[in-house]
C-alpha positions, -999 to +999 in steps of 0.1 A: +858-860-201+824-846-191+818-812-176+823-809-139+790-808-119+785-776-100+789-775-062+755-778-046+744-744-032+716-732-009+696-707-029+666-685-019+643-672-047+616-646-041+588-634-064+555-618-056+526-639-068+513-626-101+518-652-129+540-629-150+565-628-121+560-660-102+561-683-132+595-672-145+609-676-110+594-712-108+611-719-141+644-706-127+640-727-095+633-758-116+664-752-136+685-747-105+671-777-088+679-798-119+715-786-115+717-801-080+710-771-059+689-768-028+663-742-038+636-725-016+611-703-034+592-676-014+560-667-031+523-665-025+505-695-010+484-700-041+514-714-059+526-738-031+514-770-048+532-761-080+564-750-063+566-783-044+557-803-074+589-790-091+610-803-062+615-769-046+610-760-009+582-735-004+582-704+019+551-682+021+557-646+010+542-618+031+509-607+016+496-573+025+469-550+013+488-523-005+476-488-014+455-481-034+431-506-017+395-509-027+385-529+003+362-515+030+373-516+066+407-530+060+440-513+066+463-508+037+500-499+034+517-478+007+542-495-014+573-487+006+556-493+040+548-528+027+584-532+015+598-524+050+573-547+067+579-575+042+617-572+046+614-574+084+592-605+080+616-621+055+648-616+074+642-645+098+639-668+067+672-656+053+689-661+086+674-696+090+684-707+055+717-688+053+717-691+015+747-688-006+728-664-029+693-648-032+675-641-065+646-616-062+621-607-089+623-571-101+590-563-082+599-581-050+622-560-029+619-577+005+642-608-002+668-585-018+669-561+011+669-590+036+698-606+018+717-573+019+711-570+057+724-605+061+754-600+039+743-625+011+749-619-026+717-611-044+706-611-081+676-596-098+654-616-122+638-593-148+611-614-164+607-591-195+627-566-215+651-545-194+633-513-182+664-493-176+670-479-211+694-452-224+683-416-226+678-416-264+655-447-262+617-442-260+604-439-225+598-474-212+562-487-213+549-460-237+551-484-266+570-462-289+594-475-315+632-470-315+640-437-332+659-439-365+673-404-367+693-379-347+663-356-342+642-385-329+669-394-304+671-358-293+634-356-287+635-387-265+663-372-245+641-341-238+612-364-229+634-382-204+636-351-181+602-355-164+608-393-161+641-386-143+621-365-118+600-396-111+631-417-108+646-393-083+614-394-062+616-432-063+653-431-052+645-409-022+616-431-011+637-463-015+665-446+005+641-436+032+630-473+035+666-484+034+674-460+063+645-475+083+661-509+078+696-497+087+710-498+052+730-471+035+716-448+009+721-453-028+731-426-053+719-443-085+684-447-100+667-481-104+681-490-070+660-521-069+680-538-097+710-556-084+744-542-094+759-576-088+738-596-113+707-588-134+692-617-153+671-605-182+647-633-192+636-623-226+646-629-262+677-609-271+659-602-304+634-581-284+660-559-269+669-527-288+706-528-297+731-511-274+769-514-268+779-542-244+805-542-216+793-511-196+821-489-210+800-467-233+771-443-222+738-460-228+754-494-231+747-527-213+760-527-178+785-554-171+762-571-146+732-575-170+728-607-190+700-614-215+695-652-211+663-658-230+627-663-217+622-685-186+589-702-192+567-723-169+529-729-168+506-748-144+493-782-155+462-782-177+443-807-196+445-810-234+417-795-254+403-806-288+416-785-316+390-771-340+390-793-371+416-816-357+453-816-366+453-822-404+477-802-424+451-792-450+429-775-425+426-737-425+451-718-402+445-723-365+444-689-346+446-689-308+430-661-288+450-659-256+439-630-235+456-618-204+448-635-171+450-602-152+438-575-175+408-567-198+381-576-173+354-569-200+370-593-225+372-566-252+399-585-271+382-618-269+348-604-281+365-584-309+384-614-321+354-638-321+333-613-340+360-602-364+370-637-374+335-652-375+335-657-413+372-657-419+389-687-435+405-697-402+399-720-373+397-702-339+405-716-305+399-691-277+401-691-239+385-669-213+411-680-187+386-689-160+373-654-159+337-656-170+326-626-192+300-603-176+279-608-207+275-638-230+299-640-259+287-650-294+309-680-305+308-685-343+308-718-360+346-717-368+355-711-332+358-732-300+358-714-266+372-731-235+380-721-199+418-728-200+445-738-224+480-752-221+499-728-242+530-750-243+510-779-258+486-759-280+508-731-296+530-756-316+498-764-336+489-728-342+497-705-371+489-673-352+484-661-316+463-631-307+471-617-272+475-586-250+513-589-252+518-600-217+555-611-218+549-647-208+523-653-235+542-634-261+575-653-257+557-686-255+542-679-289+575-668-304+593-698-290+567-720-308+573-701-341+539-684-340+535-648-353+516-627-329+489-600-332+494-579-300+467-557-287+482-543-254+460-534-225+482-516-200+517-510-188+546-530-202+523-547-226+527-516-248+565-520-246+563-557-254+540-550-284+564-523-297+594-547-294+574-574-313+567-550-341+603-538-342+616-574-343+593-581-373+576-611-357+541-598-354+516-570-358+508-544-331+472-533-327+469-502-304+441-505-279+423-474-292+419-491-326+407-525-312+375-536-329+364-566-350+372-551-384+406-537-375+416-569-357+406-590-387+429-568-409+457-573-384+452-611-386+451-610-424+484-591-425+501-614-399+490-645-418+497-631-453+532-616-448+558-643-452+585-622-436+566-621-403+562-659-403+599-663-412+610-640-383+588-659-358+604-691-369+639-676-365+631-669-329+618-704-324+650-717-338+670-696-314+649-710-285+656-746-296+693-741-296+696-720-264+688-730-228+678-699-207+676-720-175+711-734-180+726-699-187+708-683-157+719-713-136+755-707-145+752-670-136+736-677-102+763-703-095+789-677-103+773-652-079+770-678-051+807-688-055+820-653-049+841-648-018+821-638+013+845-609+017+837-595-017+819-562-021+781-565-020+771-529-028+735-524-041+704-545-038+683-566-062+648-568-071+625-538-077 
């Protein structure tokens, strides 16, 4: 006897429009729609065509100039002013849809707060490693490795104190916004992450180990579930691989720079120059952001405007990237080792987790240059343990379905009694 089909639910998803946040939410929406649910995705208008192509209903997300704003003659809002305004604008959508549950991206507060105002259960989608870490872990986004000794753990506990002052300030500002909206104050930090359900969409192998069940200090909270990466990409044409697809060709190295960072294409330039006479084939993309100055493309390289990672990475032996989470997990899901040269923010964290997991080589931005990058490539290609570890993650990806697991969790949230406690909100 087959598994019983889930009861169709009305679900509202919300994600602000950067690819690193919108794309995982589209992947979740696609998975939920495939399970028979009626899904509406609120995001930026630039993604409307793709949202509707996946069989989802589209709702435009509020788009405001947010401080700091470089534009001249245009009003801008600070972050929490924008949150309050966006929540007010989103509440009519929640009332109209009357969803059984809402899922909000970790950076998208408005749908979560509107859901709380309307009394609807809400989950948070965290499209990368979990940012709420125990006190003895390195401060998130610095890119430091997990300490291996008691003195190291003690040092990180001391370093956490100024971070906690920032968290306290964030709690006060969020509570001020909540008061403006008529919601009660929260006593805990990270008030934008749902205490009902947090879906962590990354490889479990990239999460530093901690106790599960929420009973031990520093352990996983009972509401947090690491489901694996939720991946989606816009349609793109196939590109010709340098040298074709023969097995006896030199290794194929893909240069996949960030779509949002590195405006001067430092990584792309360093990789093209550093690998110019290396025994590899190079396929590189500038992601439709033309360099400000011409790049020298060597004979062993092909430079294109855009690449489908899902169709190209399975043919590659190595990926060079900034360690944006989407690009990183796509490479690992294809069994490709990674050379990660982080640019900003959580890219540093992603690169540190990659290095800790043993599936690639981390190249700090301050050392980025043609010669050092070539050495990193030689190490990544020459170390069999790195290649083996990347293939282990690919094997995990083939035997686990993050969309199905996340779908089950959202269905469980939507099935909760309307009278159940709905403390907390989702989605910072």
